[in-house]
C-alpha positions as a LaTeX table, in Angstrom:
\begin{tabular}{lrrr}
\hline
Residue & $x$ (\AA) & $y$ (\AA) & $z$ (\AA) \\
\hline
Met1 & 28.73 & $-0.23$ & 28.67 \\
Thr2 & 25.45 & $-1.64$ & 30.16 \\
Ser3 & 23.85 & $-5.20$ & 30.42 \\
Tyr4 & 20.50 & $-6.07$ & 29.88 \\
Asp5 & 18.15 & $-9.78$ & 29.27 \\
Val6 & 18.21 & $-9.04$ & 25.88 \\
Ile7 & 19.09 & $-6.76$ & 23.31 \\
Val8 & 16.37 & $-6.38$ & 20.65 \\
Val9 & 17.57 & $-4.63$ & 17.34 \\
Gly10 & 15.07 & $-2.65$ & 15.37 \\
Ala11 & 11.97 & $-1.06$ & 16.17 \\
Gly12 & 9.96 & $-2.29$ & 12.66 \\
Pro13 & 6.88 & $-4.60$ & 13.75 \\
Ala14 & 8.66 & $-7.68$ & 14.56 \\
Gly15 & 11.18 & $-5.60$ & 16.84 \\
Leu16 & 8.31 & $-4.02$ & 18.52 \\
Cys17 & 6.20 & $-7.21$ & 19.36 \\
Ala18 & 9.53 & $-8.92$ & 20.07 \\
Ala19 & 9.86 & $-5.74$ & 22.82 \\
Leu20 & 6.75 & $-6.62$ & 24.14 \\
Tyr21 & 6.79 & $-10.49$ & 24.79 \\
Cys22 & 9.87 & $-9.60$ & 26.31 \\
Gly23 & 8.65 & $-7.37$ & 28.21 \\
Arg24 & 5.78 & $-9.21$ & 29.01 \\
Ser25 & 7.80 & $-12.33$ & 30.02 \\
Met26 & 9.77 & $-9.85$ & 33.25 \\
Leu27 & 13.13 & $-9.64$ & 30.88 \\
Arg28 & 15.26 & $-6.14$ & 30.74 \\
Thr29 & 15.04 & $-5.24$ & 27.06 \\
Leu30 & 16.38 & $-3.09$ & 25.25 \\
Val31 & 15.71 & $-2.02$ & 22.04 \\
Leu32 & 18.09 & $-0.02$ & 19.29 \\
Glu33 & 16.55 & 1.95 & 16.46 \\
Lys34 & 18.19 & 4.48 & 14.74 \\
Gly35 & 14.96 & 6.40 & 13.68 \\
Val36 & 11.14 & 6.96 & 14.74 \\
Pro37 & 10.04 & 3.47 & 15.73 \\
Gly38 & 7.91 & 1.39 & 12.79 \\
Gly39 & 10.40 & 0.55 & 10.43 \\
Gln40 & 8.34 & 0.11 & 6.41 \\
Leu41 & 4.91 & 0.99 & 8.32 \\
Leu42 & 6.20 & 4.28 & 8.39 \\
Asn43 & 6.90 & 4.15 & 4.52 \\
Thr44 & 2.99 & 2.83 & 4.17 \\
Glu45 & 0.32 & 4.51 & 3.57 \\
Glu46 & $-2.69$ & 2.47 & 4.23 \\
Ile47 & $-2.78$ & $-1.24$ & 5.65 \\
Glu48 & $-5.57$ & $-3.34$ & 4.73 \\
Asp49 & $-3.79$ & $-7.08$ & 5.41 \\
Tyr50 & $-3.20$ & $-7.05$ & 9.25 \\
Ile51 & $-6.00$ & $-8.95$ & 10.92 \\
Gly52 & $-8.45$ & $-7.10$ & 13.70 \\
Phe53 & $-7.46$ & $-3.56$ & 10.98 \\
Glu54 & $-9.51$ & $-3.75$ & 7.94 \\
Ser55 & $-7.71$ & $-0.43$ & 6.89 \\
Ile56 & $-5.30$ & 1.59 & 9.04 \\
His57 & $-2.57$ & 3.83 & 8.10 \\
Gly58 & 0.75 & 2.59 & 8.57 \\
Phe59 & 1.46 & 5.60 & 10.93 \\
Asp60 & $-1.06$ & 4.98 & 13.57 \\
Leu61 & $-0.20$ & 1.14 & 13.22 \\
Ala62 & 3.69 & 1.91 & 14.09 \\
Asp63 & 2.57 & 4.48 & 16.14 \\
Arg64 & 0.00 & 1.74 & 17.82 \\
Phe65 & 3.19 & $-1.22$ & 17.85 \\
Ala66 & 5.24 & 1.02 & 19.56 \\
Arg67 & 3.24 & 2.53 & 22.90 \\
His68 & 1.76 & $-1.16$ & 23.47 \\
Ala69 & 5.81 & $-2.48$ & 23.17 \\
Leu70 & 7.09 & $-0.06$ & 25.76 \\
Lys71 & 3.76 & $-0.17$ & 28.02 \\
Phe72 & 5.61 & $-3.32$ & 29.14 \\
Gly73 & 8.53 & $-1.74$ & 30.04 \\
Ala74 & 11.01 & $-2.46$ & 27.28 \\
Glu75 & 13.81 & 0.22 & 27.34 \\
Leu76 & 13.84 & 2.39 & 23.88 \\
Val77 & 17.53 & 3.69 & 22.68 \\
Thr78 & 17.87 & 5.48 & 19.67 \\
Asp79 & 20.84 & 4.78 & 17.84 \\
Ala80 & 22.07 & 2.40 & 15.32 \\
Ala81 & 23.56 & $-0.80$ & 15.58 \\
Ser82 & 27.13 & $-1.16$ & 13.95 \\
Gly83 & 27.66 & $-4.40$ & 14.99 \\
Ile84 & 27.30 & $-7.80$ & 17.20 \\
Glu85 & 29.57 & $-10.09$ & 18.32 \\
Lys86 & 29.53 & $-13.39$ & 20.08 \\
Arg87 & 31.36 & $-12.99$ & 22.93 \\
Ala88 & 33.81 & $-15.64$ & 24.25 \\
Asp89 & 31.75 & $-16.09$ & 26.98 \\
Gly90 & 28.57 & $-16.36$ & 25.75 \\
Ser91 & 27.08 & $-13.30$ & 25.73 \\
Phe92 & 26.55 & $-11.09$ & 22.92 \\
Ser93 & 28.14 & $-7.26$ & 22.42 \\
Val94 & 26.11 & $-4.84$ & 20.53 \\
Thr95 & 27.90 & $-1.94$ & 19.64 \\
Thr96 & 26.43 & 1.41 & 18.20 \\
Glu97 & 27.12 & 4.29 & 15.75 \\
Ser98 & 27.73 & 6.78 & 18.30 \\
Gly99 & 30.14 & 4.67 & 20.18 \\
Ser100 & 27.89 & 2.61 & 23.11 \\
Glu101 & 27.73 & $-0.99$ & 23.93 \\
Tyr102 & 25.37 & $-3.21$ & 25.67 \\
Arg103 & 25.50 & $-6.64$ & 26.34 \\
Ala104 & 23.18 & $-9.16$ & 27.06 \\
Pro105 & 22.90 & $-13.03$ & 26.73 \\
Ala106 & 20.61 & $-12.91$ & 23.68 \\
Val107 & 19.88 & $-10.90$ & 20.86 \\
Ile108 & 16.86 & $-10.15$ & 18.55 \\
Leu109 & 18.01 & $-9.33$ & 14.91 \\
Ala110 & 14.97 & $-7.18$ & 13.75 \\
Ala111 & 17.18 & $-5.05$ & 12.03 \\
Gly112 & 14.92 & $-4.93$ & 8.89 \\
Gly113 & 16.73 & $-4.14$ & 5.39 \\
Ala114 & 16.83 & $-1.47$ & 2.66 \\
Pro115 & 15.62 & $-1.98$ & $-0.83$ \\
Ala116 & 17.98 & $-3.16$ & $-3.70$ \\
Arg117 & 19.19 & $-0.91$ & $-6.62$ \\
Leu118 & 18.91 & $-1.39$ & $-9.68$ \\
Gly119 & 23.23 & $-0.62$ & $-10.17$ \\
Val120 & 22.34 & 1.19 & $-14.17$ \\
Pro121 & 24.00 & 4.77 & $-15.37$ \\
Gly122 & 21.80 & 7.73 & $-13.88$ \\
Glu123 & 20.05 & 5.85 & $-11.01$ \\
Ala124 & 22.73 & 7.70 & $-8.30$ \\
Glu125 & 23.15 & 9.98 & $-9.97$ \\
Tyr126 & 18.71 & 11.25 & $-10.05$ \\
Ala127 & 18.40 & 10.06 & $-6.47$ \\
Gly128 & 15.69 & 12.03 & $-4.97$ \\
Lys129 & 15.80 & 13.94 & $-8.39$ \\
Gly130 & 13.17 & 11.99 & $-10.25$ \\
Val131 & 14.15 & 8.16 & $-8.65$ \\
Ser132 & 12.31 & 6.87 & $-5.64$ \\
Tyr133 & 12.34 & 3.49 & $-3.49$ \\
Cys134 & 9.38 & 4.85 & $-1.48$ \\
Ala135 & 5.67 & 5.62 & $-3.19$ \\
Val136 & 4.14 & 6.80 & $-0.06$ \\
Cys137 & 7.07 & 9.51 & 0.59 \\
Asp138 & 7.38 & 10.74 & $-3.01$ \\
Gly139 & 4.45 & 9.90 & $-4.88$ \\
His140 & 2.63 & 13.29 & $-4.68$ \\
Phe141 & 5.53 & 15.02 & $-6.28$ \\
Phe142 & 4.28 & 13.28 & $-9.52$ \\
Arg143 & 0.66 & 14.49 & $-9.66$ \\
Gly144 & $-0.50$ & 14.42 & $-13.23$ \\
Glu145 & 2.92 & 13.24 & $-14.30$ \\
Thr146 & 3.99 & 10.05 & $-16.39$ \\
Ile147 & 6.12 & 7.55 & $-14.41$ \\
Ala148 & 7.50 & 4.20 & $-14.21$ \\
Val149 & 7.88 & 1.40 & $-11.88$ \\
Val150 & 10.44 & $-1.01$ & $-11.76$ \\
Gly151 & 9.69 & $-4.66$ & $-10.48$ \\
Gly152 & 6.87 & $-7.44$ & $-10.56$ \\
Gly153 & 6.53 & $-8.41$ & $-7.26$ \\
Asp154 & 3.83 & $-7.65$ & $-4.32$ \\
Ala155 & 5.45 & $-4.75$ & $-3.76$ \\
Ala156 & 5.92 & $-3.40$ & $-6.91$ \\
Cys157 & 2.27 & $-3.69$ & $-7.92$ \\
Glu158 & 0.61 & $-2.44$ & $-4.76$ \\
Glu159 & 3.01 & 0.49 & $-5.28$ \\
Ala160 & 2.37 & 1.47 & $-9.09$ \\
Asp161 & $-1.46$ & 1.13 & $-7.92$ \\
Phe162 & $-1.19$ & 3.17 & $-5.28$ \\
Leu163 & 1.03 & 5.67 & $-7.37$ \\
Thr164 & $-2.00$ & 6.15 & $-9.62$ \\
Arg165 & $-3.81$ & 8.21 & $-7.27$ \\
Tyr166 & $-1.15$ & 11.27 & $-8.26$ \\
Ala167 & 0.43 & 10.07 & $-11.68$ \\
Ser168 & $-1.91$ & 10.26 & $-14.91$ \\
Lys169 & 0.31 & 7.29 & $-15.74$ \\
Val170 & 2.09 & 4.16 & $-14.56$ \\
His171 & 4.55 & 2.35 & $-16.57$ \\
Ile172 & 5.40 & $-1.04$ & $-15.06$ \\
Val173 & 8.85 & $-2.24$ & $-16.45$ \\
His174 & 9.36 & $-5.87$ & $-15.69$ \\
Arg175 & 12.08 & $-8.73$ & $-16.93$ \\
Arg176 & 9.08 & $-11.36$ & $-17.19$ \\
Asp177 & 6.37 & $-11.70$ & $-19.01$ \\
Glu178 & 4.14 & $-12.55$ & $-15.66$ \\
Phe179 & 4.09 & $-10.90$ & $-12.37$ \\
Arg180 & 5.34 & $-12.84$ & $-9.24$ \\
Ala181 & 2.60 & $-10.60$ & $-7.53$ \\
Ser182 & $-0.47$ & $-12.60$ & $-5.89$ \\
Arg183 & $-3.36$ & $-12.71$ & $-7.76$ \\
Ile184 & $-5.35$ & $-10.22$ & $-5.89$ \\
Ile185 & $-2.57$ & $-7.23$ & $-6.67$ \\
Gln186 & $-2.38$ & $-8.20$ & $-9.96$ \\
Asn187 & $-6.27$ & $-7.92$ & $-10.30$ \\
Arg188 & $-5.82$ & $-4.62$ & $-9.30$ \\
Val189 & $-2.88$ & $-3.72$ & $-11.50$ \\
Phe190 & $-4.77$ & $-5.20$ & $-14.89$ \\
Gly191 & $-7.98$ & $-3.37$ & $-13.78$ \\
Asn192 & $-6.50$ & 0.06 & $-13.39$ \\
Pro193 & $-7.04$ & 1.64 & $-16.62$ \\
Lys194 & $-4.11$ & 4.35 & $-15.95$ \\
Ile195 & $-1.62$ & 1.68 & $-15.98$ \\
Glu196 & 0.45 & $-0.22$ & $-18.52$ \\
Val197 & 2.71 & $-2.56$ & $-18.09$ \\
Val198 & 5.85 & $-3.41$ & $-20.57$ \\
Trp199 & 6.86 & $-6.69$ & $-20.42$ \\
Asn200 & 10.36 & $-8.78$ & $-20.67$ \\
Ser201 & 12.52 & $-5.29$ & $-20.13$ \\
Val202 & 14.73 & $-4.13$ & $-18.18$ \\
Val203 & 16.07 & $-0.73$ & $-17.61$ \\
Glu204 & 19.55 & $-0.26$ & $-19.30$ \\
Arg205 & 20.14 & 3.61 & $-17.97$ \\
Ile206 & 18.46 & 6.65 & $-16.84$ \\
Glu207 & 18.57 & 9.63 & $-18.36$ \\
Gly208 & 17.90 & 13.37 & $-17.82$ \\
Asp209 & 18.63 & 16.86 & $-17.78$ \\
Gly210 & 20.81 & 17.05 & $-14.55$ \\
Ala211 & 17.89 & 18.66 & $-12.58$ \\
Ala212 & 15.84 & 15.21 & $-13.03$ \\
Val213 & 14.32 & 12.80 & $-14.45$ \\
Lys214 & 13.38 & 12.61 & $-18.27$ \\
Arg215 & 13.06 & 9.15 & $-19.81$ \\
Leu216 & 14.52 & 5.68 & $-19.02$ \\
Val217 & 16.40 & 3.48 & $-21.86$ \\
Leu218 & 15.06 & 0.05 & $-21.59$ \\
Arg219 & 16.25 & $-3.22$ & $-23.22$ \\
Asp220 & 13.86 & $-5.64$ & $-24.59$ \\
Val221 & 15.69 & $-9.06$ & $-22.84$ \\
Arg222 & 14.52 & $-10.96$ & $-25.59$ \\
Ser223 & 14.99 & $-9.34$ & $-29.06$ \\
Gly224 & 18.02 & $-6.78$ & $-27.63$ \\
Ala225 & 16.02 & $-3.96$ & $-28.93$ \\
Val226 & 16.70 & $-0.57$ & $-27.48$ \\
Ser227 & 14.15 & 2.07 & $-26.93$ \\
Pro228 & 13.44 & 5.35 & $-24.84$ \\
Leu229 & 10.61 & 5.85 & $-22.09$ \\
Asp230 & 9.63 & 9.01 & $-21.59$ \\
Val231 & 9.02 & 9.19 & $-17.55$ \\
Ser232 & 9.43 & 12.14 & $-14.92$ \\
Gly233 & 10.21 & 9.77 & $-12.29$ \\
Val234 & 10.88 & 6.20 & $-11.66$ \\
Phe235 & 10.31 & 4.02 & $-8.56$ \\
Val236 & 12.19 & 1.30 & $-8.00$ \\
Phe237 & 10.82 & $-2.32$ & $-6.18$ \\
Val238 & 13.26 & $-4.71$ & $-7.35$ \\
Gly239 & 14.20 & $-6.33$ & $-4.12$ \\
Phe240 & 15.08 & $-6.21$ & $-0.42$ \\
Lys241 & 18.81 & $-6.55$ & 0.81 \\
Pro242 & 18.50 & $-8.00$ & 5.04 \\
Asn243 & 20.56 & $-5.98$ & 7.36 \\
Thr244 & 22.28 & $-9.17$ & 8.74 \\
Gly245 & 25.90 & $-7.38$ & 7.88 \\
Leu246 & 25.17 & $-6.39$ & 11.23 \\
Val247 & 26.65 & $-9.62$ & 12.71 \\
Arg248 & 30.58 & $-10.27$ & 13.13 \\
Ser249 & 30.19 & $-13.76$ & 14.07 \\
Asp250 & 29.84 & $-16.21$ & 11.04 \\
Val251 & 26.40 & $-17.09$ & 10.75 \\
Thr252 & 24.04 & $-19.05$ & 7.78 \\
Arg253 & 22.57 & $-17.42$ & 5.73 \\
Asp254 & 20.56 & $-18.08$ & 2.60 \\
Ala255 & 21.81 & $-16.57$ & $-0.92$ \\
Gly256 & 20.16 & $-13.50$ & $-0.40$ \\
Gly257 & 22.01 & $-13.00$ & 2.81 \\
His258 & 18.87 & $-13.78$ & 5.03 \\
Val259 & 19.80 & $-15.52$ & 8.28 \\
Ile260 & 18.24 & $-19.06$ & 8.47 \\
Ser261 & 16.60 & $-19.88$ & 11.32 \\
Asp262 & 15.17 & $-23.25$ & 13.07 \\
Glu263 & 11.44 & $-23.24$ & 14.48 \\
Arg264 & 12.40 & $-21.02$ & 17.37 \\
Met265 & 13.77 & $-18.65$ & 15.28 \\
Met266 & 17.31 & $-19.04$ & 16.75 \\
Ser267 & 20.17 & $-18.47$ & 14.26 \\
Ser268 & 23.79 & $-21.25$ & 13.89 \\
Ile269 & 24.80 & $-18.83$ & 16.61 \\
Pro270 & 23.00 & $-19.99$ & 20.53 \\
Gly271 & 21.80 & $-17.10$ & 21.38 \\
Leu272 & 21.08 & $-15.24$ & 18.14 \\
Phe273 & 18.02 & $-14.67$ & 17.44 \\
Val274 & 16.03 & $-13.37$ & 13.98 \\
Ala275 & 12.58 & $-12.18$ & 12.98 \\
Gly276 & 10.82 & $-10.32$ & 9.88 \\
Asp277 & 12.60 & $-9.64$ & 7.14 \\
Val278 & 16.16 & $-10.99$ & 8.06 \\
Arg279 & 15.18 & $-13.93$ & 8.32 \\
Ala280 & 14.90 & $-16.93$ & 5.38 \\
Gln281 & 11.47 & $-17.31$ & 4.75 \\
Leu282 & 8.56 & $-17.69$ & 1.94 \\
Ile283 & 7.01 & $-14.34$ & 2.35 \\
Arg284 & 7.62 & $-11.19$ & 4.27 \\
Gln285 & 4.94 & $-9.37$ & 6.05 \\
Val286 & 3.48 & $-7.74$ & 8.47 \\
Thr287 & 1.39 & $-10.42$ & 9.75 \\
Thr288 & 4.64 & $-12.84$ & 9.59 \\
Ala289 & 7.21 & $-10.59$ & 11.12 \\
Val290 & 4.82 & $-10.32$ & 14.47 \\
Gly291 & 4.89 & $-14.13$ & 14.37 \\
Asp292 & 8.41 & $-14.67$ & 14.32 \\
Ala293 & 9.15 & $-11.94$ & 17.39 \\
Thr294 & 6.52 & $-13.50$ & 19.43 \\
Thr295 & 8.21 & $-17.17$ & 18.65 \\
Ala296 & 11.49 & $-15.83$ & 19.48 \\
Ala297 & 10.73 & $-13.86$ & 22.01 \\
Val298 & 9.33 & $-16.78$ & 24.03 \\
Ala299 & 12.60 & $-18.74$ & 22.64 \\
Val300 & 14.63 & $-16.00$ & 24.41 \\
Ser301 & 13.14 & $-16.11$ & 27.75 \\
Lys302 & 13.14 & $-20.08$ & 27.87 \\
Tyr303 & 16.89 & $-20.12$ & 26.39 \\
Ile304 & 18.10 & $-17.42$ & 29.17 \\
Val305 & 16.40 & $-19.69$ & 31.65 \\
Glu306 & 17.88 & $-22.51$ & 30.75 \\
Ser307 & 21.34 & $-21.06$ & 30.11 \\
Arg308 & 21.43 & $-19.54$ & 33.75 \\
Glu309 & 20.31 & $-23.40$ & 34.83 \\
Arg310 & 23.35 & $-24.79$ & 32.55 \\
Ser311 & 26.06 & $-21.90$ & 34.67 \\
Ala312 & 24.26 & $-22.58$ & 38.35 \\
Gly313 & 24.93 & $-26.57$ & 37.79 \\
Ala314 & 28.11 & $-26.06$ & 36.80 \\
\hline
\end{tabular}
């Protein structure tokens, strides 16, 4: 068991930014990340909405974030956190999948999350055989083919536009009659001749020949009519499940499982701070993630000082 001043769980944009600010505050900082630092940046080919960079590849931005964070002394351990628990003495115990345990008076949870699944027949069977949740990862497998994107938010529309670089035709299947995506992204979709929108429809099941996806079976939510849509691949972007289940202690969450925080990014558990996609908020972007992390790191520094002062005066 090793002790730190603060443990940052996750090394996406939020976690790395938090590590940078904690390091600059001279806090002994541990960052736990199960894989390569960068989070969702590693699944994004090109970023055009991060201030100061008119265009930068996600991997390149992730690398810059990691190098900058580690420059100020944060220690990065490649190991997945498996549980976060508040101890009786007020400190936190963070356990990992390898069996290690780390302790600190404060934790910043920046563990991101995972794409939501459709939960329909054929989805699990054809995962990796035409069903994907990452356009950058798998788009090149569908050069010249007809594919579908399921969803209607920013991610679905952005990825559908991106996938037209490879596919000859991209169908966007959306359960409503209008997108939830921002207007600028919608304009890209409507202006792209390779994209066709299938409104008011949901995927009933995914069918194939056992080796690859061949079609979707769609249901019109208004009429109930069922019809096939021949595609060789389907990219699912219907939501995001935050990795807040790591918190073993009782913490206040919203209906989607995101942790509710105050203006300091502190959760209902004193000393547990949240940043990025795990936090309940209006929008989830790289800019909001690093903003959360900056606030959380500064708040952690003050929290630790105040805690030490209280202990000294006790």
